[in-house]
C-alpha positions as CSV (number, residue, x, y, z in Angstrom):
1,X,10.7,-6.4,-16.9
2,X,9.8,-6.7,-20.7
3,X,8.4,-3.6,-22.6
4,X,4.7,-4.5,-23.5
5,X,2.6,-2.3,-25.2
6,X,-0.6,-1.3,-22.5
7,X,-3.4,-0.3,-24.1
8,X,-4.3,2.3,-25.4
9,X,-2.2,3.1,-23.4
10,X,1.6,3.3,-23.4
11,X,4.1,1.4,-23.7
12,X,4.9,0.4,-19.8
13,X,7.2,-0.7,-17.2
14,X,10.3,-1.3,-19.4
15,X,12.9,-1.9,-17.5
16,X,13.6,1.5,-16.0
17,X,10.0,2.0,-15.9
18,X,9.5,4.3,-13.5
19,X,9.2,4.1,-9.2
20,X,6.3,5.7,-7.2
21,X,8.5,7.2,-4.2
22,X,7.7,9.5,-1.1
23,X,9.9,10.6,1.5
24,X,9.3,11.1,5.1
25,X,12.9,12.8,6.7
26,X,14.4,11.4,10.4
27,X,14.6,12.8,13.5
28,X,15.6,12.0,17.2
29,X,11.7,12.4,17.9
30,X,9.6,9.7,16.1
31,X,7.5,10.9,13.6
32,X,3.4,10.1,13.6
33,X,2.4,8.3,10.0
34,X,0.9,9.5,7.5
35,X,-2.4,7.8,7.3
36,X,-4.9,7.4,4.9
37,X,-6.9,10.1,3.2
38,X,-10.8,11.8,4.6
39,X,-13.2,10.1,3.7
40,X,-15.8,10.9,1.5
41,X,-17.2,14.4,2.4
42,X,-14.4,15.3,4.5
43,X,-13.9,19.0,3.6
44,X,-10.1,18.3,4.0
45,X,-8.4,17.8,0.5
46,X,-12.2,17.4,-1.1
47,X,-13.1,18.8,-4.6
48,X,-16.1,20.3,-5.5
49,X,-17.3,17.5,-8.0
50,X,-18.3,18.7,-11.5
51,X,-20.9,16.5,-13.4
52,X,-19.2,14.8,-16.4
53,X,-20.5,15.8,-20.2
54,X,-23.1,14.2,-21.4
55,X,-22.4,11.1,-23.3
56,X,-23.1,11.7,-27.5
57,X,-25.6,8.3,-29.0
58,X,-23.1,7.8,-31.7
59,X,-19.8,7.5,-29.2
60,X,-21.5,5.0,-27.5
61,X,-19.9,1.6,-29.2
62,X,-16.2,3.4,-29.6
63,X,-16.8,4.2,-25.7
64,X,-18.0,0.4,-25.4
65,X,-15.1,-1.2,-27.5
66,X,-12.7,0.7,-25.4
67,X,-14.1,0.0,-22.5
68,X,-13.6,-3.7,-22.8
69,X,-10.5,-3.3,-24.0
70,X,-9.6,-1.8,-20.1
71,X,-11.7,-5.0,-18.4
72,X,-9.6,-7.5,-21.0
73,X,-5.9,-6.1,-19.6
74,X,-7.5,-5.9,-16.0
75,X,-8.5,-9.6,-16.4
76,X,-4.8,-10.1,-18.5
77,X,-6.6,-11.7,-20.8
78,X,-5.2,-11.5,-24.7
79,X,-7.2,-13.3,-26.9
80,X,-10.8,-11.2,-25.5
81,X,-8.7,-8.8,-26.1
82,X,-7.3,-9.0,-29.5
83,X,-10.8,-10.3,-30.6
84,X,-11.9,-6.4,-30.2
85,X,-9.3,-5.8,-33.2
86,X,-9.5,-6.0,-36.7
87,X,-7.7,-8.6,-38.8
88,X,-4.8,-6.7,-39.9
89,X,-5.0,-4.5,-37.1
90,X,-1.8,-2.6,-36.1
91,X,-0.4,-1.6,-32.7
92,X,2.4,1.0,-32.7
93,X,4.0,1.4,-29.3
94,X,6.1,4.6,-28.3
95,X,9.3,3.1,-29.4
96,X,8.0,2.7,-32.9
97,X,7.6,-1.8,-32.2
98,X,4.8,-2.7,-34.3
99,X,2.6,-5.2,-34.2
100,X,0.8,-5.9,-37.0
101,X,-2.7,-9.0,-37.4
102,X,-4.2,-10.3,-34.9
103,X,-2.1,-13.1,-34.4
104,X,0.9,-11.4,-33.8
105,X,-1.3,-8.6,-31.1
106,X,-2.7,-11.9,-29.7
107,X,1.2,-13.1,-28.8
108,X,2.2,-9.5,-27.7
109,X,-0.3,-8.8,-25.7
110,X,0.1,-12.8,-24.2
111,X,3.8,-12.4,-23.3
112,X,3.4,-9.2,-22.1
113,X,0.3,-11.1,-19.0
114,X,2.6,-13.7,-18.7
115,X,5.6,-11.8,-17.8
116,X,4.2,-8.7,-15.8
117,X,0.7,-10.3,-14.4
118,X,-1.8,-8.2,-13.1
119,X,-0.9,-4.6,-14.2
120,X,-3.8,-2.2,-13.6
121,X,-4.8,0.2,-16.3
122,X,-6.7,4.0,-16.5
123,X,-7.8,5.1,-19.6
124,X,-9.5,9.2,-19.8
125,X,-10.5,9.6,-23.8
126,X,-10.2,12.9,-24.7
127,X,-11.8,13.1,-27.8
128,X,-14.1,11.2,-30.3
129,X,-13.9,12.6,-33.8
130,X,-16.1,10.6,-36.4
131,X,-13.5,10.5,-39.7
132,X,-16.7,9.1,-41.4
133,X,-19.5,7.6,-40.6
134,X,-18.3,4.4,-39.4
135,X,-14.1,5.6,-39.1
136,X,-13.2,7.1,-35.5
137,X,-10.6,8.1,-34.4
138,X,-9.9,9.1,-30.4
139,X,-7.8,9.9,-28.2
140,X,-6.1,9.9,-24.3
141,X,-4.2,9.4,-22.3
142,X,-3.7,6.3,-19.9
143,X,-1.4,5.5,-17.2
144,X,-0.4,1.7,-16.4
145,X,1.6,0.3,-13.4
146,X,2.5,-2.1,-11.2
147,X,-0.5,-4.4,-9.0
148,X,1.0,-2.7,-6.0
149,X,1.5,0.6,-7.7
150,X,5.0,0.7,-6.9
151,X,5.7,1.6,-10.9
152,X,3.9,3.0,-13.3
153,X,4.4,4.9,-17.0
154,X,1.9,7.4,-18.9
155,X,1.2,7.5,-22.0
156,X,-1.0,9.4,-24.7
157,X,-2.5,7.4,-27.6
158,X,-5.1,7.6,-30.8
159,X,-7.1,4.5,-31.5
160,X,-8.8,4.8,-35.1
161,X,-11.9,2.3,-34.9
162,X,-13.8,0.8,-38.1
163,X,-17.3,-0.5,-38.5
164,X,-18.4,-2.8,-40.8
165,X,-21.8,-4.8,-41.1
166,X,-22.3,-3.2,-38.0
167,X,-19.8,-4.2,-35.9
168,X,-16.6,-2.5,-34.1
169,X,-13.6,-3.2,-33.6
170,X,-9.8,-2.0,-33.9
171,X,-8.4,-1.0,-36.9
172,X,-5.5,0.5,-35.2
173,X,-3.9,1.9,-31.8
174,X,-0.9,4.2,-31.6
175,X,0.8,5.1,-28.6
176,X,3.5,8.3,-27.6
177,X,5.3,8.8,-24.6
178,X,3.3,11.9,-22.3
179,X,5.7,14.5,-21.3
180,X,6.3,15.5,-18.0
181,X,5.2,18.6,-18.1
182,X,1.4,17.0,-19.2
183,X,1.1,14.9,-16.5
184,X,-0.6,17.2,-13.4
185,X,1.4,17.3,-10.3
186,X,-1.4,15.7,-9.1
187,X,-1.7,12.5,-10.8
188,X,1.5,11.8,-9.6
189,X,0.5,12.0,-6.0
190,X,-3.2,10.7,-5.9
191,X,-1.3,7.7,-4.5
192,X,-0.7,9.1,-1.4
193,X,-4.0,11.1,-1.1
194,X,-5.1,8.6,1.3
195,X,-2.6,10.7,4.1
196,X,-5.0,13.8,4.0
197,X,-6.8,14.4,6.9
198,X,-6.2,15.3,10.6
199,X,-4.9,12.4,13.0
200,X,-3.6,12.1,16.1
201,X,-1.4,9.1,18.8
202,X,-1.9,9.3,22.6
203,X,-0.2,6.5,23.8
204,X,0.7,6.8,27.8
205,X,2.0,10.7,28.4
206,X,2.8,11.2,24.8
207,X,0.7,12.7,22.0
208,X,1.6,13.1,18.4
209,X,-1.1,15.3,16.4
210,X,-0.4,15.3,12.5
211,X,-2.7,17.8,9.9
212,X,-2.0,16.8,5.8
213,X,-3.4,18.7,3.5
214,X,-3.1,20.0,0.1
215,X,-1.3,23.1,-1.6
216,X,-2.4,24.9,-4.1
217,X,-3.6,22.9,-7.2
218,X,-2.8,19.9,-5.3
219,X,1.1,20.3,-6.1
220,X,2.4,19.6,-2.9
221,X,1.0,17.7,-0.1
222,X,2.4,19.7,3.2
223,X,2.1,18.1,6.5
224,X,2.5,19.5,10.0
225,X,2.9,17.9,12.8
226,X,3.6,18.3,16.6
227,X,4.6,16.0,19.0
228,X,4.0,16.7,23.1
229,X,5.1,14.5,26.1
230,X,4.3,15.0,29.7
231,X,1.8,17.4,28.4
232,X,5.5,19.5,27.6
233,X,5.5,20.2,23.4
234,X,8.7,18.4,22.5
235,X,8.7,19.1,19.0
236,X,6.9,20.0,15.8
237,X,8.4,19.8,12.0
238,X,6.1,20.2,8.9
239,X,6.5,18.3,5.3
240,X,6.0,19.0,1.7
241,X,5.5,16.1,-0.2
242,X,5.8,16.3,-3.9
243,X,7.2,15.3,-7.4
244,X,10.6,15.7,-8.1
245,X,11.7,16.4,-12.0
246,X,14.9,16.0,-11.6
247,X,15.2,12.4,-10.0
248,X,11.2,11.0,-11.3
249,X,10.4,10.0,-8.2
250,X,8.1,11.6,-5.6
251,X,10.0,13.2,-2.7
252,X,9.4,14.3,0.0
253,X,10.8,17.1,2.6
254,X,11.0,17.6,6.4
255,X,12.3,20.9,8.3
256,X,11.8,20.2,12.5
257,X,11.6,23.0,15.1
258,X,15.1,21.7,16.4
259,X,17.0,23.4,12.9
260,X,17.1,19.5,11.5
261,X,15.8,18.6,8.3
262,X,15.6,15.3,6.1
263,X,14.2,14.0,3.0
264,X,13.6,10.2,2.0
265,X,11.2,7.9,-0.4
266,X,8.6,6.0,-0.2
267,X,7.8,2.4,-1.7
268,X,4.3,0.6,-2.0
269,X,5.3,-2.7,-1.2
270,X,1.0,-4.0,-1.2
271,X,-2.0,-2.3,-1.6
272,X,-2.1,-1.0,2.5
273,X,2.0,-0.8,2.9
274,X,4.2,1.9,2.1
275,X,8.4,1.2,3.1
276,X,10.2,4.4,3.4
277,X,13.7,4.9,3.0
278,X,14.4,8.2,5.3
279,X,17.4,10.4,5.9
280,X,18.6,13.3,7.4
281,X,20.7,15.9,9.9
282,X,19.7,16.6,13.2
283,X,20.8,20.4,14.0
284,X,24.1,19.3,16.0
285,X,25.6,18.0,12.6
286,X,24.6,14.0,13.4
287,X,23.4,12.4,10.7
288,X,20.3,10.2,10.7
289,X,18.8,7.3,8.5
290,X,15.9,4.6,9.5
291,X,14.2,2.4,7.6
292,X,9.3,3.3,7.7
293,X,7.0,1.1,7.2
294,X,3.3,2.6,7.2
295,X,0.2,0.5,6.6
296,X,-3.3,1.0,7.1
297,X,-5.3,-0.4,9.4
298,X,-8.7,0.7,7.9
299,X,-9.8,4.3,6.6
300,X,-8.6,5.9,10.5
301,X,-6.3,4.0,11.7
302,X,-2.7,3.8,10.1
303,X,0.4,2.3,12.1
304,X,4.0,2.8,11.7
305,X,7.1,1.4,12.4
306,X,10.5,2.7,12.5
307,X,13.6,-0.1,12.4
308,X,17.2,-0.1,11.2
309,X,17.4,3.4,12.8
310,X,21.1,4.9,13.1
311,X,21.8,8.1,15.1
312,X,25.0,9.5,14.6
313,X,26.5,6.3,13.1
314,X,25.0,5.0,15.9
315,X,22.2,1.6,16.1
316,X,18.8,3.3,17.8
317,X,16.3,1.6,19.4
318,X,13.8,0.3,17.0
319,X,10.2,2.1,16.8
320,X,7.1,-0.4,16.6
321,X,3.4,-0.4,15.5
322,X,3.0,3.7,16.2
323,X,-0.9,3.7,15.6
324,X,-2.6,6.9,14.7
325,X,-6.0,7.4,14.2
326,X,-8.2,10.3,12.5
327,X,-10.1,13.2,14.6
328,X,-13.4,13.3,14.6
329,X,-14.7,16.2,11.9
330,X,-15.7,19.7,13.6
331,X,-18.5,20.6,14.7
332,X,-20.6,23.4,12.3
333,X,-20.4,25.9,14.6
334,X,-21.9,27.8,12.2
335,X,-25.5,26.4,13.7
336,X,-26.3,27.3,17.0
337,X,-26.4,23.8,18.9
338,X,-29.9,22.6,18.9
339,X,-31.0,24.7,16.8
340,X,-31.3,23.2,13.0
341,X,-30.5,25.3,10.4
342,X,-33.3,26.7,7.5
343,X,-34.5,24.6,5.0
344,X,-33.8,25.9,1.5
345,X,-35.4,28.9,0.1
346,X,-37.6,29.5,3.9
347,X,-37.5,32.6,5.7
C-alpha cells in the first residue's frame, strides 16, 4: 500500500502498516461470541464524562480550518483539502518526505486517495499557541485507519497556520511517529469496546453465559464464560485481551477450567464482522485450531460461527450461527420495589 501523509496526522498505511488483530483461543467446548458494547448508560465499562474545556474565541478559526481538513479527508477530496493550504505551504511526513506548494500537495493527496479509498481520520488537537496575532501553531495526535478498521497508524502532528487579509490558511504540517509508549492501551483496544457487557445463549439444553469488562485503566478486556449442558456445568474459562507490544498486535490469551489454553488474532473484515484465527492446546496435549467469525446483528445481539476446526489433527464439525443476546440490566436493589427514589435535596 502506498505511503501517504494523513493530515495533520501521520504517515499512514505503508506496506507494513499495523494490522489490528485480537484473539480467541479454542477448546473442545465451543466458546461464545464476544458481543457488542453496552449501550450508553450501561454501568459496564462506563467512564464518568468530563465536560470539555471551553474553546477560546481566538482559537475558533484555527479549529475550523483543521475540522475542514478532516471533513475533506474523510470525503477523499484532494482539491478542497489542498485549498486550505497557502500557495507556498509545505507538508513533511514522518519519513522526511516533503511536498512543497499547493500543486504538489494536491497531487500527493489525490494519489493517496485513489490508491487508499475510504480511509478514516481521527485527529485530536492538544494545544494551540499563538506565536503572533496572525501566526498559530497547533499540535496534537492523529489516527488513520482503513474503512473496516483492520489497519491503523498513530502520529503526532505540528501545524503552522497564518492569517493573511483575514483568511487563515495552513502554511506547514510536519508529522512524527508516535512512540508506542505514548499510545494508551485503550486507544489500541477501543475497536473492541463493543464486547463489554453480559451475554447469554440458551439453545435447547445448553446455556452459555459470558461477561466482559475492562481491567484497571482500561489496559485489558477480561472475559469470563461458563457453559452449562443439561443443567450440569460443563466448562468455564477466562480470557485476557490486550495490546501485545512484542508483536505489534491485539492479542488474547484464554485459560479454561480443564487446564487447556490458547491464543489467537482477530481481523475486522467490515464494520460488523470480525474473523478470528485461533489456536490452542487441550489438557491432554492435543492441539486445536479454528477460524471464528463474529457478526454483530444489532447492539443487543451477535452471532458466531467456528469453521475449519481441527482437534488433535482431526477435522471437527463446523459450528454455525450461535447467537448471543445481551442480558437486561440488573434492577437497582438500593430502592425498594414500589417506592420511588427521594428527589435530590429532599429530606
